[in-house]
C-alpha positions as CSV (number, residue, x, y, z in Angstrom):
1,X,73.4,117.7,-132.6
2,X,69.8,116.7,-131.6
3,X,70.9,114.7,-128.1
4,X,73.2,117.7,-126.9
5,X,70.0,120.2,-127.2
6,X,68.1,117.2,-125.1
7,X,70.6,116.8,-122.6
8,X,70.3,121.1,-122.0
9,X,66.7,121.0,-122.1
10,X,66.6,118.3,-119.5
11,X,69.5,120.0,-117.3
12,X,67.7,123.4,-118.0
13,X,64.2,122.1,-116.5
14,X,66.3,120.1,-114.0
15,X,67.9,123.5,-112.6
16,X,64.5,125.3,-112.7
17,X,62.9,122.9,-110.7
18,X,66.1,122.9,-108.6
19,X,64.8,126.9,-108.3
20,X,61.2,126.2,-107.6
21,X,61.2,124.8,-104.3
22,X,63.4,127.4,-103.2
23,X,60.1,129.9,-103.8
24,X,58.0,127.7,-102.5
25,X,60.2,127.4,-99.3
26,X,60.0,131.0,-99.6
27,X,56.5,131.7,-99.6
28,X,56.0,129.8,-95.9
29,X,58.6,131.7,-94.4
30,X,56.2,135.3,-94.8
31,X,53.5,132.8,-94.1
32,X,55.2,132.1,-90.4
33,X,56.1,135.5,-90.4
34,X,52.9,136.8,-91.0
35,X,51.3,134.4,-88.3
36,X,53.2,135.0,-85.3
37,X,53.1,138.8,-85.8
38,X,48.9,138.2,-86.0
39,X,49.4,136.2,-82.9
40,X,51.4,138.9,-81.2
41,X,48.6,141.7,-82.2
42,X,45.8,139.4,-81.0
43,X,46.6,139.8,-76.9
44,X,46.7,143.3,-77.6
45,X,43.4,143.5,-79.1
46,X,41.9,140.9,-76.4
47,X,43.4,143.3,-73.6
48,X,42.3,146.4,-75.4
49,X,38.7,144.9,-75.5
50,X,39.1,143.7,-72.1
51,X,39.3,147.4,-71.0
52,X,36.7,148.8,-73.0
53,X,34.3,145.7,-71.1
54,X,35.4,146.6,-67.8
55,X,35.0,150.5,-67.7
56,X,31.6,149.9,-69.1
57,X,30.9,147.9,-66.1
58,X,32.2,150.5,-64.3
59,X,30.4,152.8,-65.4
60,X,27.4,150.6,-65.6
61,X,27.6,150.1,-61.4
62,X,28.7,153.6,-61.0
63,X,25.3,154.4,-62.8
64,X,23.0,151.9,-60.8
65,X,25.0,153.3,-57.6
66,X,23.7,156.5,-58.5
67,X,20.4,155.3,-59.0
68,X,20.0,153.0,-56.3
69,X,20.4,155.8,-53.3
70,X,17.3,158.0,-55.5
71,X,15.5,155.1,-55.9
72,X,16.3,154.9,-51.5
73,X,15.4,158.4,-51.0
74,X,12.4,157.8,-52.9
75,X,11.3,154.9,-51.0
76,X,12.1,156.6,-47.7
77,X,10.2,159.8,-48.8
78,X,7.1,157.5,-49.4
79,X,7.6,155.4,-46.0
80,X,8.0,158.8,-44.3
81,X,4.9,160.1,-46.5
82,X,2.7,157.2,-45.2
83,X,4.1,157.3,-41.4
84,X,3.3,161.0,-41.2
85,X,-0.6,160.9,-41.7
86,X,-1.1,157.5,-38.9
87,X,1.2,160.0,-36.8
88,X,-1.6,162.8,-37.0
89,X,-4.3,159.7,-36.1
90,X,-2.9,158.7,-33.5
91,X,-2.2,162.6,-31.8
92,X,-6.0,163.0,-32.7
93,X,-6.8,159.8,-30.9
94,X,-4.5,161.0,-27.7
95,X,-6.6,164.6,-27.8
96,X,-9.8,162.4,-28.0
97,X,-9.3,160.1,-25.5
98,X,-10.5,161.1,-22.2
99,X,-7.9,160.9,-19.4
100,X,-7.7,157.7,-17.1
101,X,-10.1,158.1,-14.1
102,X,-7.8,158.8,-10.5
103,X,-8.7,156.3,-7.8
104,X,-8.9,159.6,-5.3
105,X,-11.9,161.4,-5.2
106,X,-11.6,164.8,-6.6
107,X,-12.4,167.6,-3.5
108,X,-15.1,170.3,-4.3
109,X,-13.9,173.7,-4.1
110,X,-16.8,174.0,-1.9
111,X,-15.9,170.5,0.3
112,X,-14.9,171.1,3.9
113,X,-11.8,170.2,5.1
114,X,-11.7,167.2,7.8
115,X,-8.7,166.8,10.3
116,X,-8.1,163.4,11.1
117,X,-6.5,162.1,14.5
118,X,-5.8,158.3,16.0
119,X,-5.2,156.7,19.2
120,X,-3.7,152.9,18.8
121,X,-3.2,150.2,21.5
122,X,-5.5,152.3,24.0
123,X,-5.8,150.0,27.0
124,X,-9.5,150.1,27.0
125,X,-11.8,147.2,25.4
126,X,-13.7,148.3,22.3
127,X,-17.0,147.4,23.7
128,X,-16.8,149.9,26.9
129,X,-15.1,152.5,24.4
130,X,-17.8,152.6,22.2
131,X,-20.4,153.4,25.0
132,X,-18.7,156.9,25.0
133,X,-18.0,157.4,21.1
134,X,-21.8,156.8,20.7
135,X,-22.8,159.6,23.4
136,X,-20.0,161.9,21.5
137,X,-21.0,161.1,17.5
138,X,-21.9,164.8,16.0
139,X,-21.8,166.8,18.9
140,X,-20.0,170.1,18.9
141,X,-16.5,169.9,20.2
142,X,-17.4,172.4,23.2
143,X,-20.4,170.3,24.1
144,X,-18.4,166.6,23.7
145,X,-15.6,168.4,26.0
146,X,-18.0,168.8,28.7
147,X,-19.4,165.9,28.4
148,X,-16.6,163.9,28.7
149,X,-15.3,165.8,31.4
150,X,-18.1,164.6,33.6
151,X,-18.1,161.1,32.7
152,X,-17.5,158.4,34.8
153,X,-16.2,155.8,32.0
154,X,-12.7,155.5,32.2
155,X,-12.6,155.4,28.2
156,X,-13.7,159.0,28.4
157,X,-10.5,160.4,29.5
158,X,-8.8,158.8,26.8
159,X,-11.4,160.1,23.8
160,X,-11.1,163.3,25.3
161,X,-7.4,163.5,24.6
162,X,-8.1,162.2,21.3
163,X,-10.3,165.2,20.9
164,X,-8.3,167.7,21.7
165,X,-5.3,166.3,19.8
166,X,-7.7,166.7,16.9
167,X,-8.7,170.2,17.7
168,X,-4.7,171.2,17.7
169,X,-4.3,169.6,14.4
170,X,-6.9,171.4,12.8
171,X,-5.3,174.9,14.2
172,X,-1.5,173.9,12.8
173,X,-2.0,171.8,9.9
174,X,-4.8,174.0,8.2
175,X,-5.0,177.1,9.8
176,X,-8.6,176.7,11.5
177,X,-10.2,177.2,14.4
178,X,-10.4,174.7,16.8
179,X,-13.0,175.7,18.8
180,X,-15.2,175.8,16.0
181,X,-15.3,172.5,15.4
182,X,-17.4,169.4,15.1
183,X,-17.0,165.6,15.6
184,X,-18.2,164.0,12.1
185,X,-17.2,160.6,12.6
186,X,-15.7,158.5,15.2
187,X,-15.0,155.0,15.5
188,X,-13.5,152.3,17.6
189,X,-11.7,149.1,16.4
190,X,-10.3,146.3,18.3
191,X,-6.6,146.1,18.7
192,X,-5.1,143.0,19.7
193,X,-5.5,141.1,22.8
194,X,-2.9,140.3,25.5
195,X,-3.0,137.0,27.2
196,X,-2.9,136.6,31.2
197,X,-3.4,133.9,33.4
198,X,-4.5,134.5,37.3
199,X,-3.5,131.3,39.8
200,X,-6.4,129.6,41.3
201,X,-7.4,127.3,43.8
202,X,-5.7,123.7,43.6
203,X,-2.9,124.7,41.0
204,X,-5.1,125.7,38.5
205,X,-4.5,129.0,36.4
206,X,-7.6,130.9,34.6
207,X,-7.0,133.2,31.5
208,X,-7.2,137.2,31.5
209,X,-7.6,138.6,28.2
210,X,-6.5,142.5,28.1
211,X,-8.2,143.7,25.0
212,X,-7.0,147.1,23.2
213,X,-8.7,149.3,20.9
214,X,-7.4,151.6,17.6
215,X,-9.6,154.9,18.3
216,X,-9.9,157.5,15.2
217,X,-11.7,161.0,15.5
218,X,-12.6,163.5,12.6
219,X,-13.2,166.5,12.6
220,X,-14.7,169.0,10.6
221,X,-15.4,173.0,11.0
222,X,-18.9,174.3,12.1
223,X,-21.0,175.5,9.2
224,X,-22.1,178.9,9.5
225,X,-26.2,179.6,9.2
């Protein structure tokens, strides 16, 4: 009887042992089921974190963009404020600067007008024309005409024509009276020389220089005493 009891106990222990692994085998299954579920939830959590991080970054970028234009505007306003005084200073300097002196001599309101006339390439030697010009310089136009009318020199005719031309310019261009002028200045300059040759004895040739002159006259009104 004792042996039978022992055998029953052994068989019961074996059965309990056989049943125990089944319980142990069930526990890992629960762990395995919980782990994949946790793994499945992990990507969702990471995606949510990424979305939140991206939202934060986007907000920060927007805030930085909004701040940058404001900062740029402030800098631009500061630059304009700095430039404005410099422009004002430049304007003041421009006002204080004196105008550049012009090359032309300003004509006084009381200055008398000057009427000019020129004759170029006159076929008279300058030395001969100057003898007549020196006689006429500074005379009244009527006196100069009378002197030239009765002068025996050939240059007198050319100078007389030039004085009459200057008097006509005074009447037509300046509304002045041609007969009430005086010869302020008269100059005779040398022009180009025409070179010619004359045949001589024994086949020789001698040079002949035909000189020309440039004559200029300036008339001014006579001052009333």
